[in-house]
N, C-alpha and C positions, 0 to 999 in steps of 0.2 A: 375518647379517642376514635372509637369505631364510627360514631356519628359524624365526627369531623372528616374522616376519610370518605364516608358515604356522601357527605355534602360536597367535598372537593371533586369526587368522581362525577357527581351529577352536574356540577358546574362545567367541568371539562366536556362532558357529553353535549350539554346544551350549547356551549361555545362552538363546538365542532359542527353542530347542526346549523347554526346561524352564520358560520364563517364561510359561506359560499360567495364566490366572486360575483361581480355584477356586470351587465352590459352597460352601454353608455347611458341608458335610461334608469340605471340602478335597480334593475329587477333581477330575479334569480337567474343564475347561469348554471348549466350542467355541462361538464366536460367529459368527453369519452372518446376513445380512439375508434370505437365501433358503437353502433346504436344498440342499446339494450333496453331492458324493462324500465329503466329510470327515465327514458326520454318521453316527454309529454306531448311534443308536437311533431316529432320526426319518426318516420317509419324506417327509412334507410338512407345511407350516404355511401356512395361508391366513387372512387377515384381510380384513374388508370392512365397509362400512357403507352403509346406504340410508336415504333420507328419504321419509316420507309427509308429508301436510299437517301432522299434529300431533306426529309422533314421529320420532326418529332411531333406527334399529335397527342394532346392531353385533354382530359375532361373530368368533370365532376357531375354526378347526377344525385339529386336530392328528391326523395319522395316524402312529402309532408303528410301528416294526418289531417283529417277533416277540420280540426279546430285551429289549424295554422292559418294566419292571415297574410303573412309575407315571408319570403325566403330570400336571404342575401348570401351569395357565394363569392368568396375571394379565393381565387385559385392561382397558385404560383408554380412555375416549373423551376426546379432547383437543380443546380449542377454542383457536384462535389469537387472542390478544388482547394488545395492548401489545407486539407484537414477539416474543412467545414462546408456546410451546404449554403450555397449562394443563390439568391433569386436571379434568374436570367430572363424570365418572361412572366407576364401576368395577364389575367382576365378576370372581370367581375360580372356578376349578373344579379339583378333584383327582379323578383316577380311575385305576383299574388296568386299563382296557380299551385296546384298540389304537386306537380312534377316539374322540376327546374333543371336545366342543363347549362353548364358553362363549358365552353370548349375553345381551344386555340391551337395554333401550330407554331413551331419554332424551327428555323432553318439554319441557324448558326452553331449547330452542335459540333463538338470537337471529338475526334476519334480517340477512343480509350477512356473518355470521361464517363462518370456515372451520373444518371439523371433520375429524378423522382418528382412526384407532385406533392404539393403542400396545400391542403384545402382548409379554409376557415369558413364554417357555415353558421349562420345565425338564422334561426327559425323563430318567428314571432307569432304570438297569439294575443292580439290586442297590444297592450303595452308590456307584456311579459316576453322574455327572450330565453331561448335555449341555444347554447353554443356547442358545436361539435368540431373537433379537429381530426383530420384524417390525412394519412400519407399513402401513396401508392407503393408498390414494390419497386425496388431499384432496378434500373435497366442500364447496362453498360453499352455504350456506343461502340460498335465494332466496325 
């Protein structure tokens, strides 16, 4: 009985190790809200938004490690309405440099609504891919 339990635990651990999601090219993907020791190709990801009287500016900056070959950023500005976050504007950027910025502005903001960024970052090293998801802090339009 003890051997059976040991075997089952080992199988569960191995299944967990290989149960990682994959990018479109079916390579390993690592998901994190912040960049940590687990990231192989990414040094940092930061997202932010700021508001002036007439516009909301939002951006995402990715610093890739030297082994990264390509960075793809999909950045969305989201507005909180009817109890859920809704995409209201978007920008994307693809580059093969170590530091990549995606930035955009939005001028149709509504007074009293909350806004945040939603960034989806894919950092490649050859055919292997690392995925990072990040949100900015929430800003209320006053």
